[in-house]
N, C-alpha and C positions, 0 to 999 in steps of 0.2 A: 813394488813388491819385489822384481827381478834383483835389484841392489841389495836388497837386506839378504836375499837367498847367497848372492855371489858373498857380500861381505861374511855372512855363517862358515860359508866355505872355506872362505880365505881363513879364518880363524883357526877352523879344524888341520887346515894343512900346514902352517906355520907353528903350529902350537907344538910339533915334534922336533922346533930347531930355539924358539924362543917363548916359550908355553908363558912367563911371567911378565914378558913386556905386551904379547899381542891378548895376554886374558884383560887385562887394562885397559886395552884401545878398545878393543868389545863393549865391555862392560860402558865404556864412556859412550860409544855409539848408542847403544842399546837405551840408556838413560835419557839420552837426545830425543830418541825416536820417540820414546813414552811420553813425553813432554811436549813434543810437538802436537801427536795424537791426542792427548790432553787440553790441549788448546783448542785445537779444531773442534772437540765436544763440545767445550765452553762456548764457544761461540756460536756453534747450532742449537747448546740451548739457551740462546738469546732469542730464537724464534719464539713467539708468542700463539699458544694454540688451548685447547682447551685441558688438555694436561697441567695446564696450571692454575684450573679453577677447583674449587673442592668445594663439594656442598655444604655449607654450614650443618651442624648435627642441631636437631631441633627433637621437641616432642611430638608424638603423633598425637593428632585431636583424635577426642574419643568423645566427644559432645554429642548435637543434634545439629545436622545438617539442617538449612532449610532453605526451601526455594520457593520463591512468592512473587508475583507483583502486584501492583495497582495501577488499573489501566483508565485511560479517559475514556470517556461514555462505558465505562464498563463497571463492573464489581471488583475488589480486592477479592486474592486467592491466593492462599500459601500452603504449603505442605512443609512438613517435619518430618526426616527421619533420624533415627536413633544410628550410631555408627557402633558394628557388632562386631562383637570378639571372634576371631578365626575359630573357634570348634562353638560357636552361638548359632543357631539356628532360627535364619529369618523369618520375621513372624511380622510382614509388613500389612496382610489384611486385618489385622487387629492392633489396639490402640498400646504406643510403647509406654505410655503415660498413665498416673494413676489420677492425676487432675492436670485441668491444662485453663488457660486464662489469656485468650489471642485477640488482640485488638488492634484496630488502623484509626489514626488520628489525621485529622488535616478538612479540608474544603473539599466538601461535596456536594452534587449537585445530588438533594436527596426530598424524596418522593413524589407524589402524583403532580405539584404545583413544579416540581423542577427550579425549585430556588436553592440558591449556593450557600450553606451555612456552614460554618466551623463547628464537628461534631467529630462524637466518636463512633466507629463499626464495631459493634461486639462480634465475632465471628464464632462461629459453631462449626463443629465437626461433621461431616459428611458422614451419613449413612452406610455408603457404601465403601468410605474409605475414612475411615476414622482419624487417620494423619494428615488429612488434609482440611482445611478450614473455609469457610467461607458463609458470606449474609446473604439469607433468602431474601431481604428486602433492597429496596435500592439505593445504593451509595456509590453514585458515578461519580467517577476521579476528572479533574481537571488539569488540563495541558497547562503548564508553567507553574501548575503548586507542589508544595513539598509535603511528604506525608512520613509518620512514624510510627513504625509497625513496634507494640510490647508484645513478647509470648513470656508465659512464665508454664513452667512444667514441674509437677512432682512425680518422680521417675524410679526407676531404678537403674544405676549405672555401678554393674560390675558386681553386681550384690549388696548394693549400698543404695540405699535411698536418699536422695539430692534432691534441692530445689532449684531449679535453673532459669535462669531470666535472660534472655535475649532483645535487643534492641537495635533498629535501624531506621535509617530516613533513606525516602526514594523522592526522588523530582521526577514526574511526568515531562516527557517532552513535546512536540508538536508532532504531526503526524506529517509522513511524506506526500506527497503527492505525485501523481506519474503524468507526466505531458504526453508520454506516447510511447508507441512502441517500434522497432527495425524488425522487420520480420523477414528470413533469409527465402531467397525462391531456391527450387530445384536445379534451375538454370543458371544460379549464379548469382551476385547482386541483393539487395536487400529493397524493400519496398515499408515508406514509414504510413504507420497507423496514427492521425493523429487521435489523443484522448478527449472525443465530444461528449458523451457521457460519464454521468453521476456513476453509474454502476461498473465503470471500470472493466468494458468489456472490448473484448480484443478475438480477430479470428487468425487463425494461424495453420497452415496447409502443414499437414508431418510430411518432412524432409525425408527420403528414402534414401537406402545407400546408393552411390558413396558420400551425398551429401547429410549424411545424420548426426555428423560430427559438427555441426554448424552452430552457432548459438543465437536467440532469440534476447534483443537488447531492449530491456526498458529504460527508459529516460525518466531518472527520476531526479523532483524538486523537493530542497529540504532548506532548513536553517541550521544555526548552529547549537541549538538545542539537542540536535539528534546526533548523538555518540556514536551511535553503530545500529545495524539493521538485521534482525532474525528475521527470516525467509524460511514459511512452511506451507508446501504444496498438500493440497486437500482433493481427496480423489473418490471414489466409489466403486462398487463389484459392478454397476453397471457399465464402467467402460472396458478398455481392452489396450494391446499394446501391439504396434505396428512390427511383425517377422522380420522384414526386409532392411536390416540394420547392421551395420558393421561386427559386431559381435557375434549375430548369427552367422554371417557369413564367415566366419572364423572358424565357426565349429560347425561349418557343413559335413564335412569329411567324416568329422566326429561323433556326432549325435544327430541320429536318423529322425525326422518329423513327422508326426502324427497326421490323421487324416485333414487335420485343419493349419497342419504349417508350423505346429508348435515342439520346440525343441527343448522344453524343458530349462531353459535360458530367460530367468526374467530380470526385468530392471527395476521393477514393484512387485512387494507383498500383495496378491490379489484380495487376502482377506481383510488388510490394515485399509487405512482410512487419511493417512498421514507419513510424509516423509519430509524430514527437515533440509532442505537445501542450503544450511550452513549460515554464519553471521562474516558478515563484514562490519567493520570497524571506520570511523570517519578519520583519513587520514590520507594525505598527498604521499604518492609516490612519483618520483622524477615528473613533478607538476602536475601529474592526475588527480584529481579526486576522485577514490574508491569507490563512494557511494553515489558517484553521478549514471551509473549506469548498473543494473540488476542485468546479471547474466545466466541464462536458462539456457540448456542443453537439449535440442531440439533431441535428440535419441531418451533422454531422460523424462519426455512429456508423453503422458498417457493418451491415447485417443479417446476422446470423449469432453465432454461438459468439466472443467477442472477448475481450480480457483488456487491462487496463490496469497497467505496473508503475510505480510509486510511490518513487522512489530520495531517501530523504530521506538531503541532504548537508552537510559542514561548513561553515564559515567560508572555507576554501579554494576551494570553487567558486562561492560566493558573488563571491569577488571577479573569478573567472573568466570570469562572466556580466557582472559591471556594469565590469570595468574595462578586462579583455583584450580580449573581445570586441568593447566598444564602441570602443576605442580605433583599431579596423579600419575602422570607421564614421565617429567622430568624432576627428578630430584635436587638442580641448581633453581628452580623457578620456585620463590619463596611466597607463598598463597597470601593473597589479600582480598580480602572480605570486609563487604561493610557492615554487618552482623557483628556486633559489638557481642563479647564474650564466646561468638559463636563464630559460625561456617557455612556460607555456602551466598546467596544474595537473596536482598530484596528490592525491586529495583521497579522503574515507571516507565510504563511502556504504553506506547498509542498504536492503533491499526487501520491498517489503509488494506483492501482487498481488488486485488487484479482478476477478474474472470475471463476464461481462456475457454473459445471451442477450436477445438482440434479436431481437423477432419482428417482421414486416409483410413487404407485397409488396416483390419484390426483382427488378432485373436481375442475373442473375450476375456474379463476376468473370469469367470463363471469356468471356462473354461480351463484355463490354467490352472485355477484352486483343485479343481477336480483331478486333474492330471496330477501335479503337486502331491496332493495329499493320498492318493492311490497309489503312487511311486514305491514300489519295493525294489529298487535296483540301488546297488553303490550303498552308501551309507546309508539310504532312506528306507533298511532291511525290514522297518517296523513302519505299515503306513496307517495313516491317520493317527500319528503319533504325536502332534503337537495339540494345544489347547485350541488355536482357532480349526485344524481341521477335525478336532473330534465335536466342537460345536456344530461345523458347517456339513459334517455326513447327514445327520437327519432331516437338514434344510434342504440339501441339494436331492437327498433321495425322496423328498416327496414333492420335487416338481414346483417349487415355489419361485416366482418371480423375482426377477432381481433385483427390480423396482421396489417390491415389499421389504426385500432382505435389506437393500438400502434404507429404506425409510423404518425398518423396526429394529436396527444393529442384529450382531450376531447372535447374543444371548437370546434376547427379544425371541427373536424367528426362529430359533432353536426349539422356545418353547412351547409356540404356535404351528411347528409343524406339521404334526398328527392331523391337524384339522385340515389340510390341502389333501388328507386321503379321503374324505367323504367324497367325493367327485371321482377319483382315479387312483390305480397303482402307479404312478408315473413310471417308473423304473421295478416293476415287476421282476424283469430277466436281467438285471446286475447283478455280480453275486457280489459287489462292495455293500448291496440296498438290503441283504436278504434279512441284517438281524433289524436294520431299522425299520422293515417293511410288517414285521413281526412285531415290533416294538409299538409301533403306530395300532394295529391292528389291536393289541390288546389295551390302548388310551383311550381308543374309541368305544371299545369293550364290545367287539362287532360277533357275530355268530361264530366263527371258525376261523382260527389266525393263521391256517395253512392256505386259505383263499386268498392271503397275501403274498404267494409265491407260485412261481411257476411248476406245474405238473411236471416236465423234464426231470426236473433233480432229484438225485440220489436218498432215499431214507436217510443217509449217514449226514450229507447235506443239510437236509431239513432237520433234522434232531438237533444239529450243530446250532444251526438257525434259531430253534427254538429254543435252545438254551441261553444264545447269547440275547437274543432278544427280551427273554423273561428277566433278566438281571439287570437289564438296561430299563425295560417298565417299573421292573418293584423298586428301585432304587431312585428312578423320576417321582414314583408316584408316593413313595415314604411305604413303600410294601403293602399297598393295599390291593387286597386280592379280589377278584374278581369270575364272572364264571368262566373266561378262560385262562386265567392266570392265577397260580397258586403263589402265594408269596411266601408260605408257613417255614418253609426251611431256609430259602434266603433271609429271612427276617432275624432267624437265629445265626445263620453264619455269619452275616455281616452287622448286624448291632447287639449280638448277644455275647458269642461265644469269644474266650479270650485269647482265642489263638488268630495267628496271620492266617490270612484268607485270599483267593486271587477277588472272591465279592469285597471284600475289605480293601484292597488296594483300587480297584474300579471305584470302589465310593469316595476312596481320599482324592482320587483325580477327580472324579466329578464335582464336590466338594471346591476343590480348588482352581477349579475352569469357573464357578460360580462366587468365587473370592470368600470364602467360606464367611458365606450369609448364614450366621444361626438363627436367624431370627426369621427370614423368609422361609429355609429349610431346616424342617426340625430332624431330619435323618443326619447331619452334618456336626449335631453335638454328639452323636454314639461316634462319629468318624474322627471327630477332634480327639477325644480321649484314645480313642485306639489308637490311633497313628501317633501321638504325643509316647506311651508308653512303650510299644511296640517295637517302634523305632529310634526309642531311648533318646529322644530331642533334649538339647540343652538350649533353654528360654525360661527366664524367669515371665517373659510374657505369656508365652502358652501355659507355663505352669499356674498361673494365673486367670486363665479362660477356664483351662481345667477345672479349676475350684469351683468357678463361678458355675459352671454347668452342673458339675455333681453335687453342688450343696444344695439341702432341701429334704424334707422327706416325702416322700412320694414321688416327687416332682424330677430327681434326677434319672435319665437314661440307666436301664437293667446294666451295662457294661460298665459302669461306675463302680458295680460292688465288686470288682476283680482289683482294683486298686485303691478304692476308697472309701473311709468307715465317718459314720457319724459319731462323735463323741465328746458327752456334756454339749450339745445342741453346738457341736462347733466340727466343720470338715477335717478327716486326716485324711489325705494322700502319698502314698508313697513317693 
């Protein structure tokens, strides 16, 4: 650059003496400079990089996604989901189709005699999730066999009724086996535990900080039919988490611990039961096979009894993970699905389960759940604001043992929570339980609801607890009044009045938490109609469901009269 500057300066000085000669010299110099720089740029651009690769334009898939499997020693199970438009309301709790026919054909172990037969399993929709299909009979898959999925739907696609057929073939691989496990020690090193039982049971002591980042290593044995392994960890609310970890050490000066040492930092959702540990495909890297060892990070292990399901998969699932799922985040990846005319995956699987007893000091998941759900700091300004927390509130306020919660599941536990108040009001003095206590009193139809609250609270707090508890009771009981609960006003506000109210919004959430089960919960029929019209939802599926609810003389909910009319024996809705 110094040479260029001096040259330009000389040009300016000499131009006063011999302007015509010097201008020509300068032009020749600058032309040479441009040519040199251009050559350098051309050479630089000869390097290969991501800027050279442009995604090919392709049509966005707008059909039905498939996710299903046929399992060795287990029944086939397949779920379908339509692709929603950007302005369309999701309606996964209801069937997206008008009619469906789903079958899986192949060689099954069939019936009580456990004979292998070539046959076709006709799958039926689940009542709790009509977009997932299963068979209630024994149609167990066989390792090494191939199976054909055939699914046909009549459904509404962007306002047009279409008939779609999807087919796929899956092959069940063999199971992986677990030879043993290398368990890390707190003082360093590993101890080998050979697998000596059919239950695949291992014992692990949780390593505390600073050794919590070590890995438990399970040695696997498998054959070439196994193209990959999906790992799913199972746990429940009876377990807990160690607090002496690297993560907790990092936040020691930033977040205070409560009486049990919990800072609100969790590796697991305490109200869930499964965690995806990831997928590994069968390949070699630098001479090492990736499936030879399953790595379980010590810090991610809950304290208590857990299990890890190892699902060996076929090539179809590998393509799904590496090409279908990846194409969502990377437009350069072209999706490859084995579902003909569709997208997603239908694969063969075989399951092996590892059982692990993890020992160590822990804060229980029930305490963590309580702390997380009632948190009113930072981003969690509204406590009890998730589905799991809303279901858990009555459960934990009732004093239901963790064992019962685990056995019944969160939704069933919520239904049975009032029964646990017959012995005692477990959390009478806890403010977060006031409304749950009032609801329980009304569910049990006791002599006086105020007996379920402490005498020390103010009249205003008592009135707020009564109003909130009454709303919860009336919604849960389908507005059935009794000697201490009058639901008539809320029945009009929630089920009949066409205006948007707090009661309606609570009812909408209540029904959504229970999967909009219209057969089980009559009150959710009115909720579905009011939500569809008051929130101005766009969904051909929901419109069909609303019309089904409102069709019929005298049987439809009263709220239908606001938007639907019967004319010439047919329903007409806005």
